[in-house]
C-alpha positions in Angstrom: 110.6 74.4 141.5 111.6 73.2 138.1 115.2 73.0 137.0 117.4 71.8 134.2 120.6 72.2 132.4 122.1 69.6 130.1 125.6 70.9 129.2 128.3 68.4 130.1 131.3 70.3 131.5 134.6 68.6 130.7 137.8 68.8 132.8 139.5 71.0 130.2 136.5 73.3 130.3 136.7 73.7 134.1 140.4 74.3 133.9 139.9 77.5 131.9 139.1 81.0 133.4 135.4 80.4 133.5 132.9 83.2 132.9 129.4 82.7 134.3 126.6 84.6 132.4 123.7 85.0 134.9 120.3 86.0 133.5 117.0 86.5 135.4 113.8 85.9 133.4 110.1 86.2 133.9 107.5 85.8 131.1 110.3 86.5 128.5 109.1 84.3 125.7 109.2 87.2 123.2 112.9 88.0 123.7 114.6 85.1 125.4 115.4 83.0 122.4 117.2 85.8 120.7 119.3 86.5 123.8 120.3 82.8 124.1 121.2 82.7 120.4 123.4 85.7 120.9 125.2 84.0 123.7 125.7 80.8 121.7 127.1 82.9 118.8 129.3 85.2 120.8 130.6 83.3 123.8 133.2 80.6 123.9 133.7 77.2 125.6 135.0 78.9 128.8 131.5 80.4 129.4 128.6 78.9 131.3 125.0 80.1 131.2 122.9 80.3 134.3 119.2 81.2 134.0 117.0 81.9 137.0 113.3 82.2 136.1 110.6 83.6 138.4 108.1 80.8 137.6 107.0 82.2 134.3 103.5 81.3 133.0 104.1 82.0 129.3 106.3 80.1 126.9 109.6 80.9 128.7 109.9 77.3 130.1 109.5 75.9 126.6 112.4 78.0 125.4 114.5 76.9 128.4 113.8 73.3 127.6 114.5 73.8 123.9 118.0 75.1 124.7 118.6 72.9 127.6 121.9 71.6 126.1 123.2 75.2 125.8 122.3 76.1 129.3 124.6 75.0 132.1 121.9 75.3 134.8 118.4 76.8 135.0 115.7 76.9 137.7 112.1 78.2 137.7 110.6 79.2 141.1 109.0 82.2 142.8 111.4 85.0 143.7 111.4 88.5 145.1 112.3 90.2 141.8 115.2 90.6 139.4 117.9 91.1 142.0 116.8 88.2 144.2 117.0 86.0 141.1 120.5 87.4 140.3 121.6 86.6 143.8 120.4 83.1 143.4 122.2 82.8 140.1 125.5 83.9 141.7 125.2 81.1 144.2 124.7 78.6 141.4 127.4 80.0 139.2 131.0 78.5 139.3 132.8 81.1 137.2 135.9 83.1 138.2 134.1 86.1 136.7 130.3 86.8 136.7 128.6 88.7 134.0 124.9 89.8 134.1 122.5 90.4 131.2 118.8 90.7 130.7 116.6 88.5 128.6 116.1 91.4 126.3 119.8 92.2 125.9 122.2 90.7 123.3 125.8 89.7 123.5 128.0 91.1 120.7 131.3 90.0 119.2 133.2 92.1 121.7 132.3 89.7 124.5 134.9 87.2 123.3 137.4 89.9 122.8 136.8 91.2 126.4 137.1 87.6 127.8 140.7 87.5 126.6 141.6 90.4 128.9 140.4 88.7 132.1 143.7 87.9 133.7 143.9 89.1 137.3 141.5 87.4 139.7 140.7 90.4 141.9 140.1 92.8 139.1 136.7 94.1 137.9 136.9 94.5 134.1 134.5 96.7 132.2 133.9 98.1 128.7 131.1 99.7 126.7 127.6 98.7 125.4 125.3 99.7 122.6 121.8 100.7 123.3 118.5 102.0 121.9 118.6 104.9 124.4 121.0 107.1 126.3 124.0 105.3 127.7 127.2 106.4 129.5 130.4 104.9 128.0 134.1 105.1 129.0 135.9 105.0 132.3 134.1 105.6 135.6 135.7 107.4 138.5 134.0 107.4 141.9 132.7 110.9 141.2 131.3 109.9 137.7 129.6 107.0 139.3 128.0 109.3 141.9 126.5 111.2 139.0 125.6 108.4 136.6 124.8 104.7 136.8 127.3 102.6 134.9 125.7 100.1 132.5 125.5 96.7 134.1 126.0 94.8 130.9 129.5 96.2 130.5 131.0 94.6 133.7 132.7 91.3 134.5 132.8 90.9 138.2 135.5 88.8 139.9 134.1 86.1 142.0 135.6 87.6 145.2 133.2 90.5 145.0 130.3 88.3 145.9 132.0 87.1 149.0 131.6 90.6 150.3 128.5 92.1 148.6 125.0 91.1 147.4 122.3 92.9 145.5 119.9 94.7 148.0 116.4 93.5 147.2 115.0 96.7 148.8 116.0 98.5 145.6 113.7 97.0 142.9 115.4 98.9 140.0 118.7 100.3 141.0 120.2 97.5 143.2 122.9 97.2 140.6 123.7 100.9 141.0 124.0 100.5 144.8 126.1 97.4 144.3 128.5 99.2 141.9 128.9 102.0 144.4 130.1 99.4 146.9 132.5 97.9 144.4 134.0 101.3 143.3 134.3 102.4 146.9 136.3 99.2 147.7 139.9 100.0 147.0 140.9 96.4 147.3 139.0 95.7 144.1 140.9 96.9 141.1 139.0 98.3 138.1 140.2 98.0 134.6 138.5 99.6 131.5 138.9 98.4 128.0 137.2 100.3 125.1 135.4 97.2 123.8 131.7 97.1 123.0 130.4 93.9 124.8 126.6 93.9 124.5 123.5 95.6 123.3 121.5 96.9 126.2 117.7 97.3 125.8 116.9 100.6 127.6 113.2 100.1 127.2 112.9 97.3 129.6 111.8 96.9 133.2 114.0 99.7 134.6 112.6 102.3 132.2 109.0 101.6 133.4 109.5 101.3 137.1 110.4 103.8 139.8 112.8 103.1 142.6 111.8 105.7 145.2 113.7 103.9 147.9 116.9 104.2 146.0 116.3 107.9 145.3 115.7 108.5 149.0 118.9 106.7 149.9 121.3 107.7 147.1 123.0 110.5 149.0 123.7 108.2 151.9 125.0 105.5 149.6 127.4 108.0 148.0 128.7 109.1 151.3 129.0 105.5 152.6 130.7 104.0 149.6 132.3 106.7 147.5 133.7 108.9 150.3 133.1 112.2 151.9 134.9 114.3 149.2 132.8 112.8 146.5 129.7 113.3 148.6 130.4 117.0 149.1 131.4 117.5 145.4 128.2 115.9 144.3 126.2 117.9 146.9 127.6 121.1 145.5 126.8 120.0 141.9 123.2 119.3 142.9 122.8 122.6 144.7 124.1 124.5 141.6 121.8 122.6 139.3 118.8 123.3 141.5 119.8 127.0 141.8 120.2 127.3 138.0 116.9 125.5 137.4 115.1 128.0 139.8 116.7 130.9 137.9 115.6 129.6 134.6 112.1 129.1 135.9 111.9 132.7 137.1 113.2 134.1 133.8 110.6 132.0 131.9 107.8 133.3 134.1 108.6 137.0 133.8 
């Protein structure tokens, strides 16, 4: 294991509502430096940066060492994938809120603006993101979350959430989706939306190239477990109608 992190954290820094940015990396030399630069430019002194690397064998470690003074803590060691790395990052992080981004994402100016709204300690705050592909913006109800995955780079999680939930490593791509179902289904966690664009999300990354069959097989069960029986049946009816309409369209095309 290799580790580092040279930022000195003063007492005044720790006294502020700290945001921990947690990032998982693996062979990210082509994108990581731009991500770090965007964090330096668009975060403030109440933000710490935690990087968990999966023992990269390209130039990633050189970049981590180059920006050691800008990174609060980094480690490089084998892991079980992205979500295992993020779970490790949460354990290292000390922030009152935790924010996740990928090495190919970029913080935007809205990050600082959103940080000013982080007031209530048991509230999950979220906003919007830009992307180079399809993305769902705006407020998310339980039912909307059953239909669509909320963008992970729009959410600031209160620390309390991680005392109850962790990312499930059995879902290699959509562990964040399952995690957010648990959060939205937990009525003790308040959710507050602000129409602020926080980050640029790269939709052509790992999740766009990898299937998560285990999540697909378990999605209905997760909806029922976390989002409730009414949302489950409403989603079930929607899926039935979509499949029925698709069959009707197929028949009309083939006659």
